[in-house]
C-alpha positions as CSV (number, residue, x, y, z in Angstrom):
1,M,8.9,-5.1,13.6
2,S,7.0,-5.8,11.8
3,A,6.0,-4.7,12.6
4,R,4.0,-7.0,12.0
5,T,0.3,-7.2,13.3
6,A,0.3,-6.4,16.8
7,E,0.0,-9.7,18.7
8,L,0.8,-9.8,22.1
9,S,3.8,-7.4,22.0
10,R,7.2,-8.8,21.3
11,R,8.3,-6.3,23.8
12,G,6.7,-6.3,27.1
13,F,8.4,-4.1,29.9
14,L,7.2,-1.0,31.9
15,T,3.8,0.7,31.9
16,G,2.8,4.4,32.7
17,S,2.8,7.8,31.1
18,L,5.1,10.6,31.0
19,L,4.4,14.2,30.6
20,I,7.1,16.2,29.0
21,A,6.2,19.8,29.5
22,A,8.9,22.8,28.6
23,G,12.0,20.3,28.8
24,T,10.7,18.7,32.2
25,V,10.0,14.9,32.5
26,L,6.6,14.4,35.0
27,T,5.6,11.2,36.2
28,T,1.9,10.8,35.6
29,G,1.7,7.0,36.1
30,C,-0.9,5.4,34.3
31,S,-3.4,8.2,34.2
32,T,-5.1,9.0,30.9
33,D,-5.4,12.5,32.1
34,P,-2.4,14.2,32.0
35,T,-1.4,16.9,34.7
36,G,1.2,19.9,34.9
37,A,0.5,21.2,31.4
38,S,-1.0,24.3,32.9
39,S,1.9,25.2,35.2
40,S,4.5,24.5,32.0
41,G,2.7,27.2,30.0
42,A,1.7,24.9,27.2
43,K,-1.5,25.5,25.6
44,T,-1.9,21.9,24.3
45,T,-1.0,18.6,25.6
46,L,-0.4,15.7,23.3
47,N,-0.9,12.3,24.6
48,V,1.5,10.2,22.3
49,W,1.3,6.2,22.4
50,Y,4.1,3.7,22.0
51,H,3.9,0.2,22.5
52,A,6.3,-1.4,24.6
53,Y,9.3,-2.0,22.6
54,G,11.5,-4.7,24.2
55,E,14.7,-3.3,22.8
56,A,16.8,-1.8,26.1
57,G,16.9,1.9,25.7
58,T,13.8,2.5,23.5
59,Q,11.5,3.9,26.0
60,Q,14.2,6.6,27.0
61,A,14.6,7.4,23.6
62,V,11.2,8.6,22.9
63,I,11.0,10.7,26.1
64,R,14.3,12.5,25.0
65,Y,12.5,12.9,21.7
66,A,9.4,14.3,23.3
67,T,11.5,16.6,25.5
68,A,13.3,18.0,22.5
69,F,10.0,18.7,20.7
70,T,8.8,20.6,23.7
71,K,11.9,22.7,23.9
72,A,11.5,23.4,20.3
73,N,7.7,24.0,20.7
74,P,7.1,25.0,24.3
75,D,3.4,25.8,23.6
76,I,3.1,21.9,23.3
77,A,3.4,19.7,26.1
78,V,3.8,15.4,25.3
79,K,2.6,12.9,27.3
80,V,4.5,9.8,26.5
81,T,2.2,6.7,27.2
82,W,3.9,3.2,27.1
83,V,1.8,0.5,26.6
84,P,2.6,-3.1,27.2
85,G,0.9,-6.5,26.3
86,D,-2.0,-6.3,23.7
87,Y,-1.0,-3.1,22.4
88,S,-3.7,-3.1,19.2
89,G,-6.5,-4.4,21.5
90,K,-5.9,-1.5,24.1
91,L,-5.5,1.0,21.5
92,N,-8.7,0.2,19.2
93,A,-10.5,0.1,22.6
94,T,-9.2,3.2,23.7
95,L,-10.0,5.2,20.6
96,L,-13.6,4.9,21.0
97,T,-13.4,6.7,24.2
98,D,-12.6,10.5,25.4
99,A,-9.3,8.9,26.5
100,A,-7.9,8.1,22.8
101,P,-4.3,9.2,22.2
102,D,-3.7,12.3,20.0
103,V,-0.6,10.4,18.3
104,F,0.0,6.8,18.1
105,E,1.8,4.2,16.2
106,I,0.3,1.0,14.6
107,G,2.1,-2.1,13.1
108,D,0.7,-3.3,10.1
109,F,-1.3,-0.3,8.6
110,S,-5.0,-0.6,8.7
111,E,-7.0,0.8,5.5
112,A,-10.2,0.4,7.7
113,M,-8.9,3.2,10.2
114,A,-8.8,5.7,7.5
115,R,-12.2,4.8,5.9
116,R,-13.6,5.0,9.4
117,G,-12.3,8.4,9.6
118,Q,-10.2,7.5,12.9
119,I,-6.7,8.8,11.5
120,A,-6.1,12.0,9.7
121,A,-4.6,12.2,6.2
122,L,-1.2,13.2,6.6
123,D,-0.2,14.5,3.0
124,D,0.6,18.0,4.0
125,V,3.1,16.7,6.9
126,Y,5.2,15.1,4.2
127,G,5.9,18.3,2.1
128,S,9.0,17.8,-0.3
129,A,10.4,14.9,1.5
130,R,7.8,12.8,0.2
131,S,9.9,11.7,-2.6
132,D,12.7,10.8,0.1
133,F,10.3,8.1,1.4
134,N,10.8,4.3,-0.1
135,T,8.1,3.0,-2.1
136,N,7.0,0.5,0.7
137,A,6.7,3.3,3.3
138,L,4.3,5.3,0.9
139,G,2.4,2.5,-0.5
140,S,1.6,0.9,2.8
141,V,-0.2,3.9,4.1
142,T,-2.0,5.1,0.9
143,V,-5.7,5.0,0.9
144,D,-7.4,6.5,-2.3
145,G,-4.6,8.2,-3.2
146,K,-3.9,9.8,0.3
147,L,-1.5,9.4,3.0
148,Y,-2.6,8.4,6.4
149,G,0.4,7.8,8.3
150,V,4.3,8.5,8.5
151,K,6.3,5.3,8.4
152,M,8.7,5.4,11.5
153,I,10.8,2.1,10.9
154,D,10.8,-0.6,8.6
155,D,11.3,-3.9,10.4
156,V,12.6,-6.7,8.1
157,I,12.1,-10.4,8.9
158,V,14.4,-13.3,7.5
159,L,15.6,-16.5,7.9
160,Y,18.6,-16.8,10.0
161,Y,20.9,-19.9,9.9
162,R,24.2,-21.2,11.5
163,K,26.9,-21.4,9.1
164,S,29.0,-23.6,11.0
165,V,26.0,-26.2,11.8
166,L,24.8,-26.2,8.0
167,A,28.4,-26.5,6.7
168,K,29.2,-29.5,9.2
169,A,25.9,-31.2,8.0
170,G,26.9,-30.7,4.2
171,I,23.9,-28.6,3.9
172,T,23.6,-25.5,1.4
173,P,21.6,-22.8,2.4
174,P,18.4,-23.5,0.9
175,T,16.7,-21.6,-2.1
176,T,13.4,-23.6,-2.4
177,F,10.8,-24.8,0.0
178,D,11.8,-28.5,-0.6
179,G,15.6,-27.6,0.3
180,L,14.4,-25.8,3.7
181,A,11.9,-29.0,4.7
182,A,15.0,-31.3,3.8
183,A,17.6,-29.2,5.6
184,A,15.1,-28.8,8.8
185,K,14.6,-32.8,8.8
186,A,18.4,-33.2,8.4
187,L,19.1,-30.8,11.2
188,T,16.6,-32.5,13.6
189,T,18.4,-34.6,16.2
190,K,17.4,-35.9,19.4
191,K,18.8,-32.9,21.1
192,G,16.8,-30.5,19.1
193,K,14.6,-29.2,16.0
194,G,16.0,-27.9,12.7
195,L,13.7,-25.1,12.6
196,F,11.8,-22.3,14.4
197,V,8.9,-20.2,12.9
198,G,6.8,-19.8,15.9
199,N,5.5,-21.5,19.0
200,D,2.3,-22.5,17.2
201,G,4.2,-23.9,14.3
202,I,2.6,-21.4,11.8
203,G,4.0,-17.7,12.3
204,D,4.3,-16.1,8.8
205,S,4.7,-19.3,7.1
206,P,1.1,-19.5,5.6
207,S,1.6,-15.9,3.9
208,N,5.4,-16.4,3.1
209,A,4.0,-19.7,1.2
210,V,1.4,-17.6,-0.8
211,W,3.9,-14.8,-1.8
212,S,6.6,-17.9,-2.6
213,S,4.4,-19.3,-5.0
214,G,4.1,-15.9,-6.8
215,G,0.8,-15.1,-5.5
216,D,-0.6,-12.2,-3.2
217,L,-2.8,-12.1,-0.2
218,V,-5.4,-9.3,-1.3
219,T,-5.3,-7.3,-4.5
220,A,-5.3,-3.5,-4.3
221,D,-8.7,-3.2,-5.1
222,G,-9.7,-5.5,-2.2
223,K,-10.0,-8.9,-3.8
224,V,-9.0,-12.0,-2.0
225,A,-5.9,-13.6,-3.6
226,F,-4.7,-16.2,-1.7
227,G,-7.3,-19.1,-3.1
228,T,-5.0,-19.9,-6.2
229,A,-3.8,-23.4,-6.8
230,P,-0.1,-22.5,-6.4
231,A,-1.2,-20.9,-3.2
232,L,-2.8,-23.9,-2.1
233,E,-0.1,-26.3,-3.2
234,A,2.3,-23.9,-1.3
235,I,0.4,-23.9,1.8
236,T,-0.4,-27.7,1.8
237,A,3.4,-28.2,1.5
238,L,4.0,-26.6,5.1
239,K,2.4,-29.9,6.3
240,R,5.8,-31.6,5.6
241,L,7.5,-29.6,8.3
242,H,4.8,-30.8,10.9
243,D,5.0,-34.3,9.7
244,D,9.0,-34.5,9.5
245,K,8.7,-33.1,13.3
246,S,11.3,-30.6,12.1
247,L,9.9,-27.6,14.0
248,L,10.5,-26.3,17.3
249,L,7.2,-25.7,19.3
250,G,6.4,-24.1,22.6
251,F,9.7,-22.4,23.2
252,T,10.0,-19.8,26.3
253,T,10.0,-17.1,24.0
254,D,8.4,-16.6,20.5
255,W,9.9,-16.1,17.1
256,W,10.6,-12.5,17.3
257,D,13.1,-13.3,20.0
258,P,16.3,-14.6,18.8
259,S,17.0,-16.7,22.1
260,A,16.2,-20.2,20.4
261,F,18.8,-19.6,17.7
262,T,21.5,-17.8,19.9
263,Q,21.1,-20.7,22.6
264,G,21.8,-23.1,20.0
265,V,18.5,-24.8,20.3
266,V,17.6,-24.5,16.8
267,P,20.0,-23.7,13.7
268,M,17.5,-22.0,11.6
269,Q,15.0,-19.3,13.0
270,W,12.5,-16.9,11.3
271,C,13.2,-13.8,12.9
272,G,13.6,-9.9,12.6
273,L,16.5,-7.4,11.8
274,W,15.9,-6.1,15.0
275,A,17.5,-9.0,16.7
276,M,20.6,-8.7,14.9
277,P,22.6,-7.0,17.6
278,A,22.0,-9.8,20.0
279,V,22.7,-12.4,17.4
280,Q,25.9,-10.9,16.4
281,D,26.8,-10.6,20.4
282,A,26.1,-14.2,20.9
283,L,27.4,-15.7,17.6
284,G,30.0,-13.4,16.0
285,D,29.7,-14.1,12.4
286,D,28.8,-17.6,12.6
287,F,25.5,-16.8,11.2
288,G,23.8,-15.9,7.8
289,V,20.4,-14.8,6.5
290,L,18.1,-15.8,3.8
291,P,14.6,-14.9,2.2
292,W,12.0,-17.3,2.8
293,P,12.6,-19.6,0.1
294,A,10.7,-19.9,-3.4
295,S,8.1,-22.7,-3.1
296,K,9.8,-24.2,-6.2
297,A,12.9,-23.1,-8.5
298,G,12.3,-20.1,-10.3
299,G,9.7,-19.0,-7.6
300,T,9.7,-15.9,-5.5
301,P,11.7,-15.6,-2.5
302,V,10.1,-13.8,0.5
303,V,11.3,-11.0,2.9
304,R,8.7,-9.9,5.3
305,V,8.7,-6.2,5.7
306,G,6.4,-4.7,8.4
307,G,7.4,-1.9,10.8
308,W,5.5,1.0,12.7
309,T,3.7,3.9,11.5
310,G,2.9,7.2,13.4
311,C,-0.5,8.3,12.9
312,V,-2.9,11.1,14.1
313,N,-6.3,10.9,15.7
314,A,-8.5,12.6,13.3
315,K,-11.4,13.1,15.9
316,G,-9.2,14.0,18.8
317,G,-9.4,17.8,18.6
318,K,-5.7,18.6,18.6
319,V,-5.1,17.6,15.1
320,A,-2.6,20.5,14.1
321,A,-0.7,20.0,17.0
322,A,-0.2,16.1,16.4
323,K,0.7,16.8,12.9
324,K,3.3,19.1,13.9
325,F,4.8,16.5,16.5
326,V,4.8,13.7,13.7
327,Q,6.2,16.0,11.1
328,W,8.9,17.2,13.4
329,L,10.0,13.8,14.6
330,W,9.5,11.5,11.4
331,V,10.1,14.1,8.6
332,Q,12.2,16.8,9.9
333,Q,14.7,15.0,12.5
334,T,16.7,13.1,10.5
335,D,19.3,12.4,13.0
336,L,16.6,11.1,15.4
337,Q,15.4,8.8,12.7
338,K,18.7,7.3,12.3
339,D,19.2,7.0,15.9
340,F,15.9,5.1,16.3
341,A,16.5,2.9,13.4
342,E,20.4,1.9,14.7
343,S,20.4,2.3,18.3
344,Y,17.9,0.0,19.8
345,G,18.0,-3.4,17.8
346,F,18.4,-2.7,14.0
347,H,15.6,-1.4,11.7
348,V,15.7,0.1,8.3
349,P,14.8,3.8,8.1
350,P,11.8,4.4,5.5
351,R,13.7,7.7,4.3
352,T,16.3,6.5,1.6
353,S,18.5,9.6,2.4
354,V,18.5,8.3,6.0
355,A,19.2,4.8,5.3
356,A,22.1,5.7,2.9
357,T,23.7,7.1,6.4
358,A,23.0,4.5,8.8
359,K,26.4,3.2,9.0
360,K,25.4,-0.2,11.1
361,L,23.3,-0.8,8.3
362,S,25.8,-0.6,5.8
363,E,28.3,-3.2,6.3
364,G,28.1,-7.1,6.8
365,T,25.2,-9.4,7.3
366,A,23.1,-6.1,8.1
367,K,23.8,-4.7,4.8
368,E,23.0,-8.1,3.2
369,T,19.4,-8.0,4.9
370,V,18.8,-4.4,3.8
371,A,19.3,-5.6,0.4
372,L,17.3,-8.7,0.5
373,A,14.2,-6.4,1.6
374,A,14.8,-4.2,-1.2
375,K,14.9,-7.2,-3.4
376,H,12.2,-9.4,-2.0
377,G,10.4,-7.4,0.3
378,K,6.7,-8.2,0.9
379,H,4.2,-6.4,3.2
380,N,0.7,-7.1,4.6
381,P,-1.9,-5.2,2.7
382,G,-4.0,-2.7,4.3
383,T,-7.1,-4.5,4.4
384,W,-5.4,-7.5,6.3
385,D,-6.6,-6.9,9.7
386,T,-7.3,-9.3,12.5
387,A,-10.3,-10.6,11.5
388,V,-8.9,-11.4,7.7
389,S,-5.7,-12.5,8.7
390,S,-6.9,-14.9,11.6
391,T,-9.6,-16.5,9.1
392,F,-6.7,-17.3,6.6
393,N,-4.2,-18.5,9.6
394,A,-6.7,-20.5,11.1
395,A,-7.4,-22.5,7.5
396,A,-3.7,-22.9,7.1
397,A,-3.3,-24.4,10.7
398,K,-5.9,-26.9,9.8
399,I,-4.2,-27.7,6.3
400,V,-0.6,-28.2,7.8
401,A,-2.4,-30.5,10.8
402,G,-4.2,-32.6,8.3
403,Q,-7.5,-31.7,9.7
404,G,-9.8,-31.7,6.5
405,D,-9.7,-31.3,2.9
406,P,-7.0,-28.5,2.2
407,A,-8.9,-27.0,-1.1
408,A,-12.1,-27.1,0.7
409,L,-10.7,-25.2,3.8
410,L,-8.8,-22.6,1.8
411,A,-12.0,-21.9,-0.2
412,D,-13.9,-21.5,2.9
413,A,-11.4,-18.8,4.1
414,V,-11.2,-17.2,0.6
415,T,-15.4,-16.7,1.0
416,K,-15.0,-15.7,4.6
417,A,-12.1,-13.5,4.2
418,Q,-13.7,-11.6,1.3
419,S,-16.8,-10.9,3.2
420,Q,-14.8,-9.2,5.9
421,I,-13.0,-7.2,3.5
422,D,-16.1,-6.1,1.7
423,K,-17.5,-4.7,5.2
424,Q,-14.1,-2.8,5.5
425,L,-14.5,-1.4,2.3
426,G,-18.4,-0.7,2.7
427,R,-19.4,-2.7,-0.2
């Protein structure tokens, strides 16, 4: 899941820490100071953070992985810390303290963390396996030619639609934004709306609009790119969904959860591959997936690719042991990588050889989704931090609400975002 910028976690569950020492699980509650390592004989204790995945069994899986690592490396104990709620905010705050984790995952990769020296370069961790990671997995963690993380999973986000509902309405799955807007309007009734992109009515739609116009958010050299005329036209077109009152707003869960779709509240929803097992359980084969459609005929369809990346705290004092853990789990243990991708919701393994053996992703709609990601996948640039994305989305929200001149709003967002990116890059 997209990854994804870590808004309030899409998976909110239990909290606490578990210490894995010599294969034994010791509960340490919420403490940031693990205990029991000395009695286990371990010379080093790693604090490893995960956000609170909502897919059942994920927490137990990462504990099992930690246990297997410690069994193979008895000199290193592992404390698994499960963090609910605003994971990104908690992580950024804790990294400034002595309680900072040694290993942690992040959603959309942040170049700023590498430039600030918070995360270690991991080129040596990859070794000969580097060529087995897909282009997105490598490109998204590269800063000035060095790799600063190991992608754990690729989270693919697509447009789900109910085959039977669209067929009954005589609607062909849309391939352009005009088609999507028309379908959403036609499918909106007194009983429900036609489309769900997020409780705020925005979600990923502004960035999708930019990409679907053939543009980009930020260039590789850190120049804001979302201020073009085609991008402005595509973002402004989103207003149509709001004017038509076609969007579901304020549902009990947000876009990352498939409940609105599986419960028949909407016939179309922007959601992730991770939700597909739940969709299959509820609807059988009465659903399909599409990319976010091109802004115009002949344009660029969009599939959002996020995910989670394992990083090592460069300032934690346990870099060597932390690298060993990341290498063992996310480079060497291909069976565990496949388990993590297939068994707790669906995710795409970043390793091409592992993805090729992921049986659950090699058939039906899951296979189609993986193919769409390979063809149309887009990931947020490393400079797309909270400040930059918030600036962009705030302007887009005003544009679709008709609160000001669209060109002026977007131009102002370009100026502010460029200033924020320049600060990141130290220029």
